[in-house]
Structures are given as C-alpha cells and as structure tokens.
BAVO-125802 format. One line per 2 residues: number of its first residue (from 1); their letters; for each residue x, y, z of N, C-alpha, C. Coordinates in steps of 0.2 Angstrom, whole numbers, always signed. Example, Ala and Ser with C-alpha at 12.3 -4.5 7.8 and 13.67 -1.06 7.14 Angstrom:
<atoms>
1 = as = +66/-28/+39/+62/-22/+39/+66/-16/+39; +64/-11/+35/+68/-5/+36/+64/+0/+39
</atoms>
This chain:
<atoms>
1 = ma = +321/-98/-133/+328/-101/-137/+325/-105/-138; +323/-112/-138/+321/-117/-141/+316/-115/-148
3 = qd = +313/-112/-147/+309/-110/-154/+312/-107/-159; +318/-103/-159/+324/-102/-161/+327/-106/-166
5 = kr = +325/-106/-173/+327/-111/-176/+337/-112/-180; +337/-106/-177/+347/-106/-179/+349/-110/-175
7 = ie = +346/-114/-168/+350/-118/-163/+347/-123/-160; +349/-131/-159/+347/-135/-156/+350/-134/-147
9 = lk = +343/-135/-143/+345/-134/-137/+343/-138/-132; +345/-139/-128/+344/-145/-124/+346/-142/-116
11 = vf = +342/-144/-113/+343/-141/-104/+345/-148/-100; +350/-146/-95/+350/-153/-92/+350/-150/-84
13 = yt = +344/-153/-81/+343/-152/-74/+347/-156/-70; +351/-152/-65/+356/-156/-61/+351/-158/-55
15 = lg = +348/-152/-51/+345/-154/-44/+341/-160/-44; +338/-163/-51/+335/-167/-50/+328/-168/-49
17 = kh = +324/-173/-50/+318/-172/-50/+316/-177/-46; +313/-176/-40/+310/-181/-36/+301/-183/-35
19 = qd = +298/-187/-32/+292/-188/-32/+286/-181/-29; +291/-181/-23/+289/-176/-19/+290/-169/-19
21 = gy = +293/-168/-26/+296/-162/-26/+302/-160/-23; +304/-156/-22/+311/-150/-18/+310/-146/-15
23 = le = +314/-147/-7/+313/-141/-4/+317/-136/-6; +311/-129/-7/+315/-121/-7/+316/-120/+2
25 = rd = +322/-120/+3/+323/-118/+7/+323/-112/+13; +322/-106/+9/+319/-100/+11/+313/-99/+12
27 = fg = +309/-102/+6/+302/-104/+8/+299/-107/+13; +303/-111/+13/+303/-118/+20/+294/-121/+15
29 = vr = +295/-124/+8/+288/-126/+7/+291/-130/+0; +288/-137/-3/+289/-140/-7/+286/-138/-14
31 = vh = +293/-137/-18/+290/-134/-25/+291/-141/-30; +287/-141/-34/+284/-147/-39/+284/-144/-46
33 = ws = +287/-147/-51/+288/-146/-58/+280/-146/-60; +278/-139/-66/+274/-140/-68/+274/-141/-77
35 = ey = +267/-146/-80/+268/-143/-86/+272/-138/-89; +268/-130/-87/+270/-125/-89/+279/-123/-88
37 = dl = +282/-127/-83/+290/-126/-84/+293/-131/-89; +290/-136/-91/+294/-141/-95/+292/-139/-101
39 = kg = +287/-137/-106/+285/-136/-111/+289/-132/-115; +290/-137/-122/+291/-135/-127/+301/-134/-128
41 = ys = +302/-138/-125/+311/-139/-126/+313/-146/-124; +317/-148/-128/+321/-153/-125/+322/-153/-118
43 = ye = +324/-157/-113/+327/-158/-108/+328/-166/-105; +332/-165/-100/+336/-170/-97/+335/-168/-89
45 = fl = +332/-172/-84/+333/-173/-77/+339/-177/-76; +345/-175/-71/+350/-181/-71/+351/-182/-63
47 = qn = +353/-187/-62/+351/-191/-55/+358/-188/-50; +356/-183/-44/+357/-178/-39/+358/-183/-34
49 = va = +364/-186/-34/+363/-192/-25/+367/-189/-20; +366/-180/-19/+368/-177/-14/+363/-179/-10
51 = rn = +364/-178/-2/+359/-180/+2/+354/-176/+2; +358/-168/+4/+351/-164/+3/+352/-159/-2
53 = pd = +348/-163/-8/+348/-157/-15/+346/-152/-13; +351/-145/-14/+350/-139/-16/+354/-136/-19
55 = sl = +350/-131/-25/+354/-126/-27/+359/-124/-26; +358/-120/-19/+362/-115/-17/+366/-115/-12
57 = sf = +370/-122/-12/+375/-125/-7/+380/-128/-11; +386/-128/-8/+391/-132/-14/+390/-137/-14
59 = wg = +388/-142/-9/+386/-149/-9/+379/-152/-11; +376/-147/-13/+370/-148/-14/+368/-150/-22
61 = iq = +373/-152/-25/+371/-155/-33/+378/-158/-33; +376/-166/-34/+382/-169/-36/+379/-176/-43
63 = vp = +381/-173/-47/+379/-178/-52/+387/-183/-56; +385/-189/-55/+391/-191/-54/+397/-190/-61
65 = hl = +389/-191/-66/+391/-194/-74/+389/-186/-80; +390/-181/-75/+387/-174/-78/+392/-173/-83
67 = yq = +398/-172/-83/+404/-171/-90/+401/-177/-95; +400/-181/-94/+398/-188/-101/+393/-185/-101
69 = ki = +386/-183/-98/+381/-183/-101/+384/-176/-105; +384/-172/-104/+386/-165/-108/+388/-166/-114
71 = is = +395/-172/-116/+399/-172/-120/+395/-176/-126; +390/-181/-123/+388/-185/-128/+383/-181/-131
73 = fq = +380/-175/-129/+376/-171/-134/+380/-167/-139; +388/-165/-135/+391/-163/-141/+388/-156/-143
75 = pd = +391/-153/-138/+388/-145/-138/+394/-143/-143; +392/-136/-147/+395/-131/-148/+398/-127/-142
77 = vv = +392/-124/-138/+394/-120/-133/+390/-123/-125; +392/-123/-120/+388/-124/-114/+387/-117/-109
79 = li = +380/-116/-107/+378/-111/-103/+377/-113/-98; +379/-111/-94/+380/-112/-85/+376/-108/-81
81 = fp = +371/-110/-76/+371/-105/-70/+367/-111/-63; +369/-108/-59/+373/-105/-55/+380/-110/-54
83 = wk = +386/-107/-54/+392/-111/-54/+393/-113/-47; +393/-112/-41/+393/-111/-36/+392/-119/-33
85 = py = +387/-123/-37/+386/-132/-35/+394/-134/-38; +395/-140/-30/+401/-144/-35/+403/-146/-41
87 = sh = +396/-149/-45/+396/-152/-50/+397/-149/-55; +394/-143/-55/+394/-135/-59/+402/-134/-60
89 = lk = +404/-133/-56/+411/-130/-56/+417/-136/-58; +413/-141/-55/+418/-146/-60/+418/-145/-66
91 = lm = +412/-146/-69/+409/-144/-76/+413/-140/-80; +414/-136/-75/+419/-129/-78/+424/-130/-79
93 = mq = +428/-133/-74/+435/-136/-75/+437/-140/-81; +432/-146/-80/+434/-150/-87/+432/-147/-93
95 = lk = +427/-144/-93/+427/-141/-100/+432/-136/-103; +435/-132/-99/+440/-128/-101/+443/-129/-107
97 = gk = +445/-126/-111/+448/-125/-116/+446/-132/-121; +441/-134/-119/+439/-140/-123/+431/-137/-127
99 = vp = +426/-132/-123/+420/-132/-127/+420/-124/-122; +418/-120/-128/+418/-113/-125/+410/-113/-119
101 = iw = +412/-109/-115/+408/-109/-108/+406/-102/-107; +400/-101/-106/+397/-94/-103/+393/-96/-98
103 = fr = +395/-91/-95/+389/-90/-87/+385/-85/-87; +377/-89/-84/+370/-80/-83/+373/-81/-76
105 = gd = +372/-75/-74/+372/-73/-67/+371/-67/-64; +370/-66/-59/+366/-59/-57/+369/-55/-52
107 = st = +373/-59/-48/+375/-55/-43/+379/-47/-42; +379/-45/-36/+383/-38/-38/+386/-39/-31
109 = aq = +390/-33/-31/+395/-30/-27/+394/-25/-23; +385/-25/-22/+382/-19/-16/+386/-21/-10
111 = sn = +385/-28/-8/+382/-29/-1/+391/-30/+2; +391/-29/+8/+398/-30/+10/+404/-26/+7
113 = qn = +402/-19/+5/+407/-19/+1/+414/-16/+6; +414/-16/+11/+420/-14/+16/+423/-19/+19
115 = nl = +419/-26/+18/+422/-32/+23/+428/-35/+20; +434/-36/+25/+437/-38/+26/+438/-42/+22
117 = fq = +436/-48/+23/+435/-56/+19/+434/-53/+12; +430/-50/+14/+427/-49/+3/+433/-48/+0
119 = sl = +438/-42/+4/+444/-40/+0/+448/-46/-2; +451/-48/+4/+455/-54/+4/+456/-60/+3
121 = fr = +448/-62/+2/+447/-68/+1/+441/-69/-6; +437/-66/-4/+430/-69/-10/+432/-64/-19
123 = yp = +434/-61/-18/+436/-57/-26/+443/-62/-28; +446/-62/-23/+452/-67/-27/+450/-74/-30
125 = ll = +446/-77/-25/+443/-85/-25/+439/-83/-33; +435/-79/-32/+429/-77/-40/+433/-75/-45
127 = kw = +439/-73/-44/+445/-74/-50/+445/-79/-54; +448/-82/-48/+449/-90/-51/+443/-94/-53
129 = vy = +438/-91/-50/+431/-96/-54/+428/-95/-61; +430/-89/-60/+428/-85/-68/+432/-85/-74
131 = ah = +439/-84/-72/+445/-89/-77/+442/-94/-80; +437/-98/-78/+436/-104/-83/+431/-103/-87
133 = vd = +429/-95/-87/+421/-96/-92/+424/-91/-99; +421/-93/-103/+424/-89/-108/+422/-82/-110
135 = gv = +414/-80/-106/+411/-74/-103/+406/-73/-101; +401/-69/-101/+395/-69/-95/+388/-65/-99
137 = fs = +383/-67/-96/+379/-64/-97/+374/-59/-91; +376/-52/-91/+375/-48/-86/+367/-45/-86
139 = pg = +363/-47/-81/+358/-42/-82/+355/-32/-81; +363/-31/-78/+361/-24/-79/+368/-20/-76
141 = ka = +367/-15/-73/+374/-11/-71/+378/-13/-66; +372/-15/-60/+376/-18/-54/+381/-24/-54
143 = sd = +376/-29/-59/+380/-35/-60/+388/-32/-65; +387/-29/-71/+392/-29/-73/+397/-27/-69
145 = ay = +397/-22/-62/+403/-19/-58/+403/-25/-55; +400/-32/-53/+402/-36/-49/+409/-40/-54
147 = fk = +406/-43/-61/+410/-46/-66/+414/-43/-65; +415/-35/-67/+422/-34/-67/+426/-33/-61
149 = rc = +423/-33/-57/+428/-33/-50/+432/-42/-49; +427/-46/-54/+428/-53/-53/+433/-55/-59
151 = gi = +436/-49/-62/+443/-49/-66/+440/-51/-73; +434/-49/-77/+429/-50/-82/+430/-45/-87
153 = id = +434/-45/-93/+436/-37/-96/+429/-37/-100; +426/-31/-97/+421/-28/-103/+418/-30/-110
155 = sk = +423/-32/-116/+421/-34/-122/+418/-43/-120; +418/-46/-113/+417/-52/-111/+410/-53/-107
157 = ii = +408/-46/-106/+400/-44/-101/+396/-41/-106; +389/-48/-108/+384/-45/-112/+378/-45/-111
159 = ra = +375/-39/-112/+370/-38/-108/+363/-42/-111; +361/-45/-105/+353/-51/-107/+351/-49/-100
161 = vh = +344/-45/-103/+341/-44/-97/+338/-47/-91; +335/-46/-86/+332/-51/-83/+325/-50/-85
163 = av = +319/-56/-85/+316/-55/-90/+310/-61/-86; +304/-58/-85/+297/-64/-84/+293/-65/-91
165 = dn = +289/-68/-90/+285/-69/-95/+279/-64/-96; +280/-57/-99/+276/-53/-97/+270/-53/-99
167 = sr = +267/-56/-104/+260/-57/-107/+256/-61/-102; +260/-64/-98/+256/-68/-91/+254/-63/-87
169 = fl = +257/-56/-87/+255/-51/-81/+252/-46/-85; +254/-44/-91/+250/-38/-95/+240/-40/-95
171 = qf = +241/-47/-96/+235/-48/-99/+231/-51/-91; +223/-49/-91/+223/-50/-85/+213/-51/-88
173 = sa = +211/-59/-87/+203/-58/-89/+198/-56/-87; +192/-59/-88/+186/-55/-85/+186/-60/-78
175 = dq = +188/-68/-81/+187/-72/-76/+190/-68/-70; +198/-67/-72/+203/-66/-67/+200/-60/-62
177 = er = +198/-55/-67/+194/-51/-62/+189/-52/-58; +185/-56/-60/+181/-59/-55/+183/-63/-49
179 = el = +188/-66/-51/+192/-70/-45/+196/-65/-42; +199/-61/-44/+200/-54/-39/+198/-51/-34
181 = hh = +191/-48/-35/+185/-48/-31/+182/-51/-25; +183/-58/-27/+182/-63/-22/+187/-64/-16
183 = lr = +193/-62/-21/+199/-61/-15/+201/-57/-11; +198/-53/-14/+199/-46/-10/+193/-46/-5
185 = tq = +186/-47/-5/+182/-50/-1/+183/-54/+6; +186/-59/+1/+190/-64/+9/+193/-62/+13
187 = lg = +199/-57/+10/+205/-55/+14/+199/-47/+19; +195/-46/+18/+191/-41/+23/+192/-34/+18
189 = lt = +195/-33/+11/+199/-26/+9/+192/-24/+6; +192/-18/+4/+188/-14/+1/+191/-9/-4
191 = ss = +188/-7/-10/+190/-3/-15/+193/+4/-13; +193/+5/-6/+193/+11/-5/+200/+11/-3
193 = dw = +204/+4/+2/+210/+4/+6/+216/+2/+1; +220/+8/+4/+226/+9/+2/+231/+3/+2
195 = vy = +232/-4/-2/+235/-8/+0/+244/-9/-3; +248/-8/+2/+254/-10/+1/+256/-15/+1
197 = lf = +261/-20/-4/+259/-27/-5/+270/-28/-5; +269/-34/-1/+278/-37/-1/+276/-43/-3
199 = ag = +279/-47/-9/+278/-54/-9/+282/-57/-10; +286/-62/-6/+293/-66/-7/+294/-69/+0
201 = kf = +301/-71/+1/+304/-76/+6/+303/-72/+14; +302/-73/+17/+303/-71/+25/+308/-72/+26
203 = ie = +314/-69/+25/+319/-69/+27/+324/-64/+29; +330/-63/+34/+330/-57/+36/+332/-52/+31
205 = ik = +336/-55/+25/+339/-49/+21/+334/-45/+15; +326/-49/+15/+321/-46/+14/+320/-38/+18
207 = ni = +322/-37/+25/+320/-34/+27/+315/-30/+27; +309/-35/+31/+301/-35/+30/+300/-30/+37
209 = gl = +304/-32/+43/+306/-29/+48/+304/-19/+47; +309/-20/+43/+309/-10/+42/+302/-8/+37
211 = ll = +299/-13/+33/+294/-12/+30/+288/-10/+37; +289/-17/+40/+283/-15/+46/+282/-9/+50
213 = ka = +288/-6/+53/+291/+0/+56/+288/+5/+54; +290/+7/+48/+287/+10/+42/+280/+11/+40
215 = fq = +278/+5/+41/+270/+4/+39/+266/+8/+46; +270/+7/+51/+266/+8/+56/+266/+16/+60
217 = ei = +273/+19/+56/+273/+26/+58/+269/+30/+51; +267/+27/+46/+262/+30/+41/+254/+32/+44
219 = ts = +252/+26/+47/+245/+24/+48/+242/+28/+50; +247/+33/+55/+241/+39/+59/+240/+45/+54
221 = qq = +243/+46/+48/+244/+50/+42/+239/+47/+35; +240/+40/+36/+235/+36/+30/+230/+32/+34
223 = pd = +224/+33/+37/+218/+29/+40/+219/+22/+36; +218/+24/+29/+215/+19/+25/+219/+14/+22
225 = ar = +227/+15/+23/+233/+10/+23/+232/+3/+25; +234/-2/+21/+233/-7/+23/+240/-12/+20
227 = ll = +243/-16/+24/+250/-20/+22/+248/-26/+20; +249/-29/+15/+248/-37/+15/+254/-41/+13
229 = ll = +257/-43/+17/+263/-50/+17/+263/-52/+15; +263/-58/+10/+262/-64/+4/+268/-67/+5
231 = gs = +270/-73/+6/+274/-77/+8/+275/-81/+12; +282/-85/+14/+284/-88/+21/+289/-89/+21
233 = gp = +293/-93/+27/+300/-92/+27/+302/-95/+36; +308/-92/+36/+310/-93/+42/+307/-86/+49
235 = qe = +305/-82/+46/+305/-76/+49/+297/-76/+51; +294/-79/+48/+287/-79/+48/+284/-76/+56
237 = qa = +284/-82/+59/+282/-81/+67/+284/-74/+71; +291/-74/+67/+292/-68/+72/+290/-61/+69
239 = lk = +288/-62/+64/+285/-56/+61/+277/-55/+60; +273/-62/+62/+267/-60/+64/+268/-59/+72
241 = sq = +271/-59/+79/+273/-57/+84/+274/-50/+83; +276/-47/+79/+279/-39/+81/+273/-37/+78
243 = vt = +270/-39/+72/+262/-36/+69/+259/-35/+75; +255/-40/+81/+252/-40/+87/+256/-36/+93
245 = qm = +263/-36/+92/+265/-29/+98/+262/-23/+95; +263/-22/+90/+262/-14/+86/+255/-13/+84
247 = ql = +251/-18/+87/+243/-18/+89/+242/-16/+80; +244/-18/+75/+241/-19/+68/+236/-24/+65
249 = td = +237/-29/+69/+232/-34/+67/+226/-32/+63; +223/-28/+65/+216/-25/+59/+220/-23/+54
251 = kv = +226/-21/+53/+230/-16/+47/+235/-22/+43; +235/-26/+45/+240/-28/+41/+240/-36/+41
253 = lf = +239/-40/+36/+237/-46/+30/+243/-51/+30; +240/-57/+31/+247/-61/+27/+244/-66/+24
255 = mp = +247/-68/+20/+243/-73/+15/+251/-79/+14; +248/-84/+12/+252/-89/+12/+255/-88/+4
257 = hm = +261/-93/+4/+264/-93/-3/+260/-94/-7; +260/-92/-12/+255/-95/-19/+259/-95/-25
259 = pq = +257/-99/-29/+259/-102/-34/+260/-97/-40; +263/-97/-45/+264/-92/-50/+261/-92/-54
261 = ek = +254/-96/-54/+249/-93/-60/+246/-88/-57; +244/-88/-51/+240/-84/-45/+241/-77/-45
263 = mp = +250/-75/-47/+253/-70/-45/+252/-64/-49; +248/-63/-54/+245/-59/-59/+240/-56/-54
265 = mv = +233/-59/-50/+230/-59/-46/+233/-53/-43; +239/-58/-37/+239/-55/-31/+241/-47/-30
267 = yr = +246/-47/-37/+249/-39/-38/+243/-34/-38; +240/-38/-41/+232/-31/-42/+228/-31/-35
269 = la = +229/-35/-30/+227/-31/-25/+228/-25/-23; +236/-24/-25/+238/-18/-21/+238/-11/-26
271 = kv = +239/-7/-24/+240/+0/-24/+249/-1/-27; +253/-2/-22/+260/-1/-23/+262/-7/-22
273 = fv = +267/-10/-22/+271/-15/-22/+278/-13/-19; +279/-16/-13/+286/-12/-9/+292/-20/-9
275 = lp = +297/-16/-12/+303/-23/-11/+307/-19/-5; +307/-20/+0/+314/-17/+6/+321/-20/+8
277 = sk = +320/-23/+2/+328/-31/+3/+332/-23/+3; +338/-27/+10/+345/-24/+12/+349/-24/+4
279 = te = +349/-29/+3/+351/-30/-6/+348/-37/-8; +349/-34/-15/+345/-40/-20/+348/-42/-27
281 = tw = +349/-47/-27/+353/-47/-34/+351/-42/-41; +344/-45/-41/+341/-40/-45/+332/-37/-42
283 = gl = +331/-43/-42/+321/-43/-39/+316/-43/-44; +315/-49/-48/+310/-51/-53/+302/-50/-51
285 = si = +303/-47/-46/+296/-47/-42/+293/-39/-46; +301/-36/-44/+298/-28/-46/+295/-29/-57
287 = ne = +301/-34/-59/+297/-35/-67/+291/-38/-65; +289/-40/-62/+283/-43/-61/+275/-39/-59
289 = sl = +278/-34/-55/+273/-28/-53/+273/-24/-56; +278/-23/-60/+276/-16/-65/+273/-18/-74
291 = ac = +275/-25/-72/+269/-29/-81/+262/-30/-79; +260/-30/-70/+254/-29/-68/+251/-23/-67
293 = gv = +255/-18/-70/+251/-9/-69/+253/-7/-63; +257/-10/-58/+256/-8/-50/+263/-5/-50
295 = pv = +264/+1/-48/+271/+5/-47/+274/+2/-39; +279/+3/-40/+286/-1/-35/+290/+3/-32
297 = ia = +288/+2/-25/+296/+5/-21/+300/-1/-18; +306/+1/-20/+312/-2/-17/+317/+2/-17
299 = sd = +321/-3/-11/+327/+1/-8/+333/+1/-14; +338/+6/-13/+344/+6/-17/+346/-2/-18
301 = gc = +345/-6/-14/+350/-11/-15/+348/-16/-18; +344/-17/-24/+339/-21/-25/+345/-19/-32
303 = ga = +346/-24/-37/+351/-24/-44/+345/-20/-49; +339/-21/-48/+334/-19/-55/+335/-11/-55
305 = vg = +337/-7/-47/+336/+1/-49/+341/+4/-54; +339/+6/-58/+343/+10/-61/+344/+8/-70
307 = dl = +342/+3/-69/+340/+0/-75/+332/-1/-76; +328/-5/-75/+323/-7/-76/+320/-2/-71
309 = lv = +320/+0/-66/+316/+5/-60/+321/+11/-60; +317/+16/-63/+319/+23/-62/+314/+27/-55
311 = hr = +319/+30/-51/+314/+36/-47/+311/+40/-50; +305/+40/-47/+299/+43/-49/+297/+46/-57
313 = sn = +298/+40/-63/+298/+36/-67/+291/+32/-67; +296/+26/-67/+290/+21/-64/+290/+17/-56
315 = gl = +292/+20/-51/+290/+20/-44/+296/+25/-39; +297/+21/-35/+300/+25/-30/+307/+21/-28
317 = vf = +312/+24/-25/+317/+23/-23/+320/+25/-16; +321/+20/-13/+323/+25/-6/+330/+20/-4
319 = ks = +334/+23/+1/+342/+21/+6/+339/+16/+8; +345/+12/+7/+342/+6/+7/+344/+4/+16
321 = gd = +339/+2/+19/+340/+2/+29/+338/+9/+30; +335/+13/+25/+335/+20/+30/+327/+21/+30
323 = fq = +324/+21/+37/+319/+21/+40/+313/+27/+37; +319/+34/+39/+315/+40/+36/+313/+40/+29
325 = dl = +320/+37/+26/+317/+38/+18/+314/+34/+15; +312/+28/+20/+306/+25/+16/+299/+27/+18
327 = il = +299/+29/+26/+293/+34/+26/+292/+40/+21; +297/+43/+20/+294/+49/+14/+291/+45/+8
329 = qm = +294/+39/+5/+291/+37/-3/+285/+36/+0; +284/+30/+5/+279/+27/+5/+273/+34/+6
331 = nd = +273/+39/+11/+269/+46/+10/+269/+51/+4; +275/+50/-2/+275/+52/-8/+270/+49/-14
333 = vr = +270/+43/-12/+267/+40/-18/+259/+41/-18; +257/+45/-11/+250/+45/-10/+248/+53/-14
335 = ns = +254/+56/-18/+251/+62/-20/+248/+59/-27; +242/+61/-29/+238/+58/-36/+242/+61/-38
337 = el = +243/+66/-41/+248/+68/-46/+252/+65/-49; +258/+61/-43/+263/+56/-45/+261/+50/-45
339 = yr = +255/+50/-43/+254/+43/-43/+252/+40/-51; +247/+45/-51/+246/+43/-61/+253/+44/-66
341 = si = +255/+48/-64/+262/+49/-69/+267/+42/-67; +268/+40/-63/+271/+33/-62/+267/+30/-64
343 = qe = +262/+25/-63/+257/+21/-64/+257/+20/-72; +257/+27/-76/+257/+27/-82/+264/+25/-85
345 = ht = +268/+24/-83/+275/+23/-86/+275/+13/-83; +272/+10/-79/+273/+3/-77/+273/+0/-82
347 = qs = +269/-1/-87/+268/-6/-92/+273/-5/-97; +271/+1/-99/+278/+2/-105/+285/+1/-103
349 = sv = +286/+1/-95/+293/+0/-95/+297/-6/-95; +290/-9/-96/+295/-17/-93/+294/-22/-103
351 = qs = +292/-18/-106/+292/-20/-114/+299/-22/-116; +305/-20/-114/+310/-22/-116/+313/-24/-111
353 = yg = +310/-28/-107/+314/-33/-101/+310/-39/-101; +309/-41/-109/+304/-49/-110/+308/-54/-111
355 = it = +304/-60/-111/+309/-67/-114/+312/-67/-121; +308/-63/-126/+311/-61/-132/+317/-59/-131
357 = ql = +320/-53/-130/+324/-46/-130/+329/-52/-125; +327/-57/-119/+333/-61/-115/+336/-67/-120
359 = sd = +330/-69/-124/+333/-74/-127/+338/-72/-135; +335/-66/-138/+339/-63/-144/+345/-62/-140
361 = sv = +347/-60/-135/+354/-58/-133/+358/-63/-133; +356/-69/-129/+360/-75/-127/+360/-77/-134
363 = vn = +356/-79/-139/+356/-84/-145/+361/-80/-149; +359/-74/-149/+362/-70/-155/+372/-69/-153
365 = ql = +373/-68/-147/+379/-69/-143/+382/-76/-145; +380/-82/-143/+383/-88/-143/+384/-89/-153
367 = ls = +379/-88/-154/+379/-89/-162/+388/-84/-168; +387/-79/-162/+393/-77/-166/+400/-77/-163
369 = l = +400/-84/-159/+408/-87/-155/+409/-89/-162
</atoms>
C-alpha cells in the first residue's frame, strides 16, 4: 500500500515496542520486530501502558493519547484491526461521524452456531460494535456470513483476500535446497518418507490430538508415513506424552517454533500439510503451503475452505472433528494420480491471493469514498 503513489500511508502500532519483544501468548515465545516487518512505509510505535500487553484481550492495549495521535495525522480515512482491544474500540467511538472508519477482519460464524450465549448476547453486542464502522474488508465467504449476521449490509462488505508474500514461498534457491537437504538429514528423514506436516500453535482449537489419532490409524497401511509437528504452546507436553503412549516416537517428530524466513524450507519437508482445526478464521498456513507447492488437507472449519482451498483441486477437505473422514483423506492423498493432479494446482491457486491483490482491493475502495 505504501508503494501506491495515490495515497499517503502511516501505520500506528498500538501494542507498543519493547526491548525484549512481546509475548505471543499461544506460542509461548517472545516475538521481535524484524527489519523486514518495518521496511518501506511510515510508522510510529505508540506507548501502550497496559500491564500485560496483548492484542487479543480487551485490556491488553491501552494507549492514552491514541485519538490525538490519529487526528494530528489528519487522515481522510482510518483502517482499524482488531476492534477488541479497549483503545481500538474507544477510538472507533471517538472517530464515528468525524472520519470514515473501515475495519479489516476475518472472523466467521462457524463456531458455536447453536450456542445460546451467541444468540442472546454476542451478536447483539457485535451489531453495536460494527455500527461504529463505515464498512469492512472481508477475506472470503465465511467472513461475509459473519459480518452479515453482525448487521452489515452487502454493499459495505468488500472483498480483500487473505494474502502472504507469495514470492517468499514460491522462490526457492539452490542454497535453500542444500539447507533443506541438511535439515532433512538432521531430522532423520529420507527422500522416500511420506511426511505429513502440521505447523502452528499447540492449542486445543487446532485439534492436533485428532491428527495424532488419525495418523496412528494409517501407519499400518502407510509404513513410510511420518508426522512432523512444528510449533509450541500450552499443549506441547501433553502431545509429546500422547505420542509416547501411542508408541509413535519413531514416527512423530517435534520441531520448535521457527522464524518466518525458515518456513519456505519447512513446508518443503512435507508431502502434505494438514490443518485439522476445529475452527479457523482463515488459516494463512494454507496460503503458505500451497505457495510452496505442497498440497493441503484441512477441516471445513477453516475459513479458507471454499475460497482458496477447493476439495480435490488443490487439496482435500474433511468434516471438522470427523476422525474417519480425516483418515479417508489421509489415505486418499496417497493415490499417485490424485496427488499429482492436486499438486499441479497448488502454486497457481494462490496467484490471486497475493499482497498486490490485497493492497489494490483496499486502496481502490478507500479512494472511492
């Protein structure tokens, strides 16, 4: 967006910047800003006085002078995400009627659809929240349904795809290929191993336990199968204990959380990437895996399913939480003809899910206001 000469862009970071980074709650690791994160655009880190800085909790972002900072920039439009932190919600209320406010979000209505709390309290609250914005940018059909349920009319829901920097994953140099070979050797993997990969947070909603049970079931039919679990989080020790109890320690490998620049290599360790989440607002790891040329198996609880990920085209889809359906897809993907057909469509399928497409969608809409 900053490269688009039609606009002047400034990003205000409200989480704050700390010498020792900030704690990523679900991964349980400290994350630091890199030069890559901050290159090529105007930005300002604002002072967050919250005792426990956190972008996911209501009190995790408290910026006393946020409104004054924004107004001093004299914006024609303000794009906010997320709305949940206290200072963001307060800013939306302060700016309403003064400056157009647009929101970028990817929530879905798929989880707890029959929950009484959702019907009686959550959606009436969300309708009040979204009454403070002039429009929203939605990545796909699942998010469209959520925003409509929150009272936003169709004309105010604008498509802005979920994107990663595809070039970082599509391109793979000879040096990276050598590093990949070295990493595969370190892990004790061979070129003949069929590797299923999960990469992400070790948290309950990712449903990694279901993947482990399905993997245990298929090992009798797939003796060359290996499962690589990459990440960290509160479930890590429980998952390792589960692997031991299943007597799968020779087939299931754990890798720690890796920096983003290493992920193009990690995905290429695998034949298939598996995202078994109960629900997932989108699943950017799906974008990344496909850009690396690696087919995906994902639950239909992932927001990307039906938009980016299409069953038996660039991946396979199973019913969320359905143990037998997951086993079926993990076995079906071993069909060589089906696998080749799917793999042929992986990288081409992400071409319209790039940073340029996302930027153009947002900028063109904001300029039309």
